[in-house]
N, C-alpha and C positions, 0 to 999 in steps of 0.2 A: 303252254310253254310261251314265255314272252321272247318271240324271235328278235324283236327289235334290241331287246336288252342283251341277247347272246351276240348279235351282229356288232353292237356297240362295243362290247367287251372283246370280242376278237379283234375290232379296229384298233383298240389300245395296243393289244399284243403286237400286231403288225407295225404300227406307228413306231413303237419303242424298238423293235427289231431293226427298222430302218435307221434309227439314230445310232444303234450299235455297228452299223456298217462303217461308221466313220473310223472304227479302229483299224480295219485293214486298208482304208484310204491313206491313213498316216503311215503304215508299213509300206505301201506302194511308193508314195513319195520319198520315204527314207531310203529305200533301195533304187531310187531312180528309175522306176518302171515308166516307159514312155507315156507322155501326156494322153494320146489316143487311148492307150490301154486302161489308164485311170478312169478317163471319162466313160469309155465303153463298159469297162469291167465292174466299176464301182459307182460312179456318180449317177448313171442312168438307172440301175438297179436300186439304189438308195432313193432316188426321187420317186420311182414307181412305187416303192414299198411304203414310203412316208405317206404319199398322196393317197395311196388305196387305203392306208389305215385310217386317215383323216376322213376321208369319204365314209367309211363304215362307221366310224366313231361319231361323227357329227351330223352326216347327211342321211344315212340309212338307219343306223341303230341309234338307240337312246340308252345312255348309261345309268339314267335314275331307275330305280326299281329294286325289289328284293330278289337277290340271286337264290332261288330255292333248289331243291334236289335235282330237278330235270335241267334247269338252266345251267347248274353247276357240271353236271355230266357233258352237256353240249359244248360249253365253253371250253372245258379242259380238252375234249377230244378233237373238236374242230380247230381250236387254238394250236394244238401241236400240227396239225395238218397244214394249217395256214403258215405257220413258222417254217416248216419243211418246204412248202411251195415257194415262198418268197426268199427263202434261204438258198434256193436252188439258182436263183436268177444269176448271180455272179458266175457260176459255172458255164451257164449257158451263153451269156452275153461276151465271156471271155472266149468262147468257142473250145474251152476245155472239154466240155461234155455235151452230148446230146439231152434231150429233154427228159427220157426216162432215166437215163443215167444220171443226171444232174439232181433228179428228185431222189433217186436211190442214195447218192452220196449225201445229200442234204439230210434226209431222214436218218441215215446212218449216223450223221454227226449229232443232230439234236437228241436223238435216242440213245446216244453214247453207245452205239453197237460197234462201230469201228471197221465194218466191212466196207472194202472200197472197190470201185470199178476203174479207178486210175492206175494205168500200168507204166506211166512215164513220169514219175514224180519229180526226176531230175530236170525235166524240162518245164515244170509248172512254176509260175511266178511265186515269189515270196508272200505276196498279199493273199493269194488263193491258199497257200499252205497255211498261213495263219488263221484264214477263215475256217478251214476245216477243223483246226484244233479248237478255235473259238466257239464255234457252234456246239462243240461237244461240251466245253466248259459251261455255256449258257444252259444247255439241256441237262448237265449233270445234277445240279440242285433243283432245276425245274424252271421252265420259262414262266409258269403261272405263280410259282413261289417267289420268283424275283419281283413280279408286280405286286404280289401281297405285300411285300417287304417294303417297298418304295411308294405305292400309291394308295391314298385314303380311300378311295372307291372300291379297290379289291380288298383292302385291309377290313372294311366293315363286313363285307360278305366272304371273308376268308375261309370261314370254317368248311363251307361247301366245296369250295375249290381245293383247300388243302387237303381234305379227306379224299378227293378223287385223284389227286396227283401224287400223294405221299406213298413211296413204295414199302409195302409191308403189310402184315395181316393185323397188326395192332398200332393204330396210329396214337403216336405218344407225342406230347407237347413239352417243351422245356419250360415254357411260361404260360399262364392262363389264357392270355390273349394270343390269338393265332398270328397276328401281325408282328407281335414281339418275339414269338417263336421262330417265325420266318427270318427275322433280322438276325436273331441269334445264330441259326443255322448258316445264313449267308457268311456271318462274321468268321465262324469256324472255318467254312469252306474257302474263304479269301486267305485267311491266316496259313491253312495247309498248303494252298497253291503258292503263296509267297515264300515259304519255308523251303519247299522243293526247288523252286526257281534258284534261291540263294545257294542252296546245297549243290545244285548241278553246276552253277557258275563258278563258285569258290572252291568247292572240295573236288568235284569231278572235271573241272576245268573245261566245261562245255561252253560253247559260243552262246552268247545270250539269245539270239533268236532260236536256236534248237532247244535251249533250256526252258524257254517261255512255251513253245509249242508243246514240249514233252510234258511239261506240267499241266499245262491246259487240257491234255488228253489223260493224264494219270489220275488227277483227283477226281474228275467225274467218272473214272473207270471207262475210258473211251476206247483207246488204242490207236488213234491216228497217229502217225508218226511223220515227221517231215522228211526223214531220210528214206530212200528207195528200198533199202534193205531192212527197214524198220529198226528197232533198238539194237539189234545185232550189228548193224551196219556202222556203228560208232566205234566198234571194238573198244569199248570203255568198261571194264569190269566195275569200276567205282560207280559210274553213272548207273549201271545195271542194278547194284546193290542199293543205291539210293531209290530208285524207282521200285524196287521190290519192297522196300520199308513203306513207301508212300502208297503203294497199291494195297498192301495189308491194312494200312490206317484208313484208307478210303472205302475198303470193304467192310468196315465196322459200322454199327449203328452210329450215327452222329451224335445221338444222345450220350453215348458212352464217352465221346470227346469232351462233352460239357462236364461229365462226372469225373473225368481224370482230373480237373482242375478242382472241383467241388468235393468229391469223396472217392479217392482211387479205389478203395476196398470194395465199393460196389460195383466196379468194373470187373474186378477178379471174380466177384460172386455171381456175375451175370452168366446164366447157364447157356444162352446163345453164343456168348463170346468164347466160353469155355469149349463148346463143340466146335465152333469156328476154328480156334486155334489147334485143336486136336485134329481136325480133318486136314487142315494145311500142313501139319507136321507129318502126319500119316502118308499123304500123297506124295510130299516132297520125298520122303524116305524110300517109299516104294517105288517111284519112277526112277530115282537117281540109282538105286540098286539095280533095277531092271536094265537101265542103259549101261551100267558099268559090267554087269555080268555078260550082256550080249556083246560087248566089245564096241558098242557106238562110240564111247569115249575111252581112251587109253587110261587116263588118270580119273580116279574117283572124284577129285576136286571139279574137274571139268563136268563130270556127270552130274553132280550137286549144283554146280552153277548154272548150266543150261537146263537140266530137268526141273530144278526148284524153281527157276524163273518162269518157266512155262506153266507149271502146275499152278503157281500162285496167280499168274496172268490170266489163266483160263478159269480158275475157281472164283476169283474176284470179278470175272467177266470183263476184265481190262482188254485183253485181246492182243497186248504187245507180243512180239515174237523176237527170239534171239537164235532161233535154229529152225530147220524145216522138220518139225515134229511129225509130218505126214510120213516120213521115212522110218520112223521110230519102230520098235517092237511092238506087236499087238497089244500086249499087256499095257504098255504105257499109253497107246492110243485109246483103248477102251477106257481106261481110268480118265483121261482128259474129256473124252465123249461124255462120261457120266457127269464130270464135274460142270459141263455146260448146263445140265439140268438143275444141279443144286444151287449154283451161284453164290452171292455174298449174303450178308446179314440184311435182315429187314431195317428199314430206315437208313440205309447206306445208299450210295449212288450207283450200286450194282444191280444186276438184272437176275434173271432165273427165278426158280421157285422160292428161293431164299432158305437159309439154313434153320431159321426158327420153324418155318412151316414143316420141313423135312423132319426135324427133331419132334415137334408136337405130333405129327402123324405116327413116327416111330413109337412114341410113348402111348399113343391111343392103341396102337396094335398090341403093345405089351398089356396095357390095361385089359383089353378084351380077353387075351390069353388068361390073365389071372383071373378074370370074371368068369371064365369057363370052368377053371380049377375050383374057384370058390364062389358059387353062384349067389350065396347070401350075403357076401362081404360088399360093404359100401366103400367103393374106391373113388378117390377124387384125383382128377387128372390135373397135374401142376408142371409149371416150368420153374424149377427151383423150389422156393417156398410159396410162389404165387399160383393160385388155382386158375385153370382156364375155363372160361365160361362156355356153355353150350353154343352160343351164338358164334363166338371165335372159332371154336372147333368145327361147327357146320361151315363157316366161311372158308376155313383152311382146307378142308375136305372137298368143298365145291370148287375151290380154286385148282386143286390138283387134278381133278377129273377134267375141268375145263382146259387145263393146260394141255393135257394128254389128248383131249378131243380135238383141239386146235392142231397140235403136232401131227398126229396121224393123217388126217386128210390133207394137210398142206404137203406132207412128205410124199403121200400118193400122187398128188397133183404135180409136184416137181419131177417125180419119176415119169409121169404121163407125157411131159413135155420134152422128155429125151435125156434126163440126167440118170446117171447110174445110182444104185441104192445107197452107196456110202455118200456120194456127193449131195443126194437129194435129202437124206435125213440129217446129215450133219449141218448143211446149209440151213434148214429149218430150225434145228436147235440152236444153232449159233445166232441166228437173227431173231428168233422168238426170246432168246435168252439174253439178248443185247451182248453177245460175247465178240463177235467179229469173224476171226479165222476159223475154218473148218477143215475137212479133209477132202482127198481126192481132187475133182476139178476146181474146187474153191478154196483149196489150201492157201494159195498166195493172193488171190483176188477174185472177184466176182464178174469180171469183164466178160468172160465167155459164156455166162448164164443167158438164155433166151430172154427176150423182152418180157414175155408172159411170166417167166420165172422171176424176173426182178420185181414185176409187180406183185406177185405173191409175197415175195420176201420183204417188200415194203410194207405190206400189211402186217406181217409177222413182226417187224421191227415196232411198228406203231402200237399194235395191241400188246405186245411184250412190255414195252415201256410204261404203258398205262394200267398195268396190272390186269388185264383182260377185261374185267367186268365193266369199266368205263366205257370201253368201246362196244362190247357186247349188248349192253343195254341199249345202246343206239339201234342195234339191229333187231329189236323186238318191237312187234306192232303196238304193244301196249305203251311202250314209251311215247310214240307219237299221238296216241289217242288221248293222253292226258288222264 
């Protein structure tokens, strides 16, 4: 493996991340945060990040060379770690968080998890609040994908990097060239973000700062809210409805957004989209009915409003909250817990196992049952009219077992350090699936989790965002032997 090429590429990631810190600097100036605060919180971390990136890019690493499979794995995996590390500097230099907590918050941001350790948001500077949401927006479509879209060096070798970072079992491209696909995806992403900001400002009458932060956390399906009581704290039903609409859109495969313009019929015929809509409608109906029957809400409209919002928020792995769902009836809670595993669609900004993988596995079980009944029949596994190759099926099956294999020992480890079973399992499910809020001790925040537990959950967020195998490959001796 070409270590210098890997370090040079990571240097580019770090350098441009430093330049992006200019955005919260502008916010700090706009809101009149004191000069010392701006220098200490932003200018010093910005300088450290850019200088570190330049040193890696130009002095240590070499950007010339072909990015092969091993280099692709290393650049993506370590690139995300580097982004989380340097993204944590503002939290540390502003004295908002300690080192481990800052890394946890930063990793939660870039991986669009939305789990937080900050318990006093009302005392946090506007620039820090913006940075939390902005890191989610950067990480939603992907740190590497952004560089593929704008940098010729990454664009040339984009295939290896795109395949490592793209969420889903079947890597689909809008255009033949990877760089053109990346640019199109980012264009759709920016357009959706802009539309939500405008809708929140002009329809929901939300203050521009809160509208921007909310959109920066909705479209990447992140869940960081600038309000101490999350989305529910705004007491704005219209804003909640707008957020629900954009959570559903963000949970779709971004290829479908492109097809909405070109051929809407293909969207409606897409099997994953059909299953996605069916699951959303089903869980909204069941949870709403359960809340109403148990008297959690007096009016059915309130049960639908709060139950529906939370069901969609958890399934799309956004993680916004409008109610304390940890106190809901067991049926509603177990459904929400199950949705943490399913997640959104492949090719979306969401986490979890993904709807397409769950659907294919269920179809495979159905096929095996039919094969048992009709042993001589020739059966072809399909999604809609499209056959699924054995390679994709094996990849989906391996992913499912790897997901469970990581979930179980991490849950046991969380229990071993002192968490109760519900808090331990739900915290791992929420971070591995990049969901955010969980149950029990971590229903509101993760501040009370022991340091060792936060390190475990940081790992879960990292490996979950990169679809497991990108990180697992680095843990095998054969990867380093070449």
